[in-house]
C-alpha positions as CSV (number, residue, x, y, z in Angstrom):
1,E,0.0,0.0,0.0
2,Q,1.2,3.3,-1.1
3,P,1.6,6.3,1.8
4,P,-1.6,8.6,1.1
5,E,1.4,12.0,1.3
6,R,4.8,11.8,0.2
7,R,6.6,15.0,0.9
8,T,10.3,16.8,-0.5
9,A,13.2,16.8,2.2
10,L,14.1,19.9,-0.1
11,P,13.6,23.4,1.3
12,P,11.6,25.6,-1.5
13,V,12.7,28.7,-1.0
14,Q,16.4,28.0,-2.4
15,A,14.5,27.4,-5.3
16,L,12.1,30.0,-5.3
17,R,14.9,32.2,-4.7
18,A,17.4,31.1,-7.4
19,L,14.3,31.7,-9.7
20,R,13.1,34.9,-8.7
21,R,16.9,36.2,-8.8
22,N,16.4,34.9,-12.6
23,G,13.7,36.8,-13.3
24,V,11.3,33.7,-13.4
25,P,8.1,34.6,-11.4
26,A,7.3,31.9,-8.6
27,R,5.6,31.0,-5.5
28,V,5.6,27.8,-3.3
29,S,2.7,25.7,-3.6
30,R,1.9,22.4,-2.1
31,D,0.1,21.3,-5.2
32,A,2.1,19.9,-7.8
33,G,-0.8,19.9,-9.8
34,R,-3.2,17.4,-11.8
35,Y,-2.9,14.1,-12.8
36,L,0.4,13.3,-14.9
37,C,2.5,16.4,-12.9
38,N,0.9,14.8,-9.2
39,A,1.6,11.1,-10.0
40,G,4.9,12.0,-11.7
41,Y,6.1,14.0,-8.8
42,Y,4.3,11.0,-6.2
43,R,6.3,8.4,-7.9
44,A,9.7,10.5,-7.9
45,L,9.6,11.4,-4.0
46,A,9.7,7.6,-3.9
47,G,13.0,7.1,-4.8
48,P,16.6,8.2,-2.8
49,A,17.0,11.1,-4.6
50,P,16.3,14.7,-3.2
51,V,13.2,15.8,-5.6
52,L,11.7,19.1,-6.0
53,F,8.5,19.8,-8.6
54,V,8.9,23.0,-10.4
55,H,6.1,23.9,-13.0
56,V,7.8,25.8,-16.0
57,P,5.7,28.9,-17.0
58,K,5.2,30.4,-20.3
59,P,8.4,31.6,-21.6
60,A,6.2,35.0,-22.1
61,S,5.9,35.7,-18.3
62,I,9.4,35.7,-17.6
63,R,11.6,38.8,-17.2
64,P,15.3,38.5,-16.6
65,G,16.0,39.4,-12.9
66,P,16.8,43.4,-12.0
67,R,20.6,42.1,-11.6
68,R,20.9,41.3,-15.2
69,A,22.7,44.2,-17.0
70,R,20.9,43.4,-20.3
71,R,18.3,41.7,-21.0
72,I,18.5,38.0,-21.7
73,P,16.2,35.9,-23.3
74,A,13.5,34.1,-21.2
75,Q,14.2,30.7,-21.9
76,A,18.0,31.8,-20.6
77,A,16.5,33.1,-17.4
78,L,14.7,29.7,-16.9
79,A,17.4,27.6,-18.1
80,A,19.8,29.7,-15.3
81,A,17.3,29.5,-12.8
82,L,17.1,25.4,-13.1
83,V,20.6,25.1,-13.4
84,E,21.2,26.9,-9.7
85,I,18.2,24.6,-9.0
86,A,19.9,21.7,-10.3
87,A,23.2,22.0,-8.4
88,Q,21.4,22.6,-4.9
89,L,19.8,19.6,-5.7
90,L,23.4,18.1,-6.4
91,V,24.9,19.6,-2.9
92,L,22.1,18.3,-0.7
93,S,22.2,14.7,-2.5
94,R,26.2,14.2,-1.7
95,R,25.5,15.7,1.8
96,R,22.9,12.5,2.1
97,V,25.7,9.9,0.6
98,A,28.2,11.4,3.1
99,A,25.8,11.1,6.4
100,T,24.6,7.8,5.2
101,A,28.4,6.6,4.5
102,A,29.1,7.8,7.9
103,L,26.3,5.7,9.4
104,R,27.6,2.6,8.4
């Protein structure tokens, strides 16, 4: 039997900051959406790797952040934010592996 709810161990605030820093309008939500998004996220949370779900907005709604000296394409702003989030996930994953190894 599957648990009724699964939660990420990741702090979504870090991802939120990365998205906003790159001009991507973002907010934290407890709902991954309906059907495929929700099912995919629920399944991913069962795995050993840290997981965070990010709904990707339409590129027209993305404006490069205030720190950017020049305008960059919306897709580049989103890509930059997702790279930051992936780096955060990698760091967390490595910490968990090290902590698990130390317990053995």
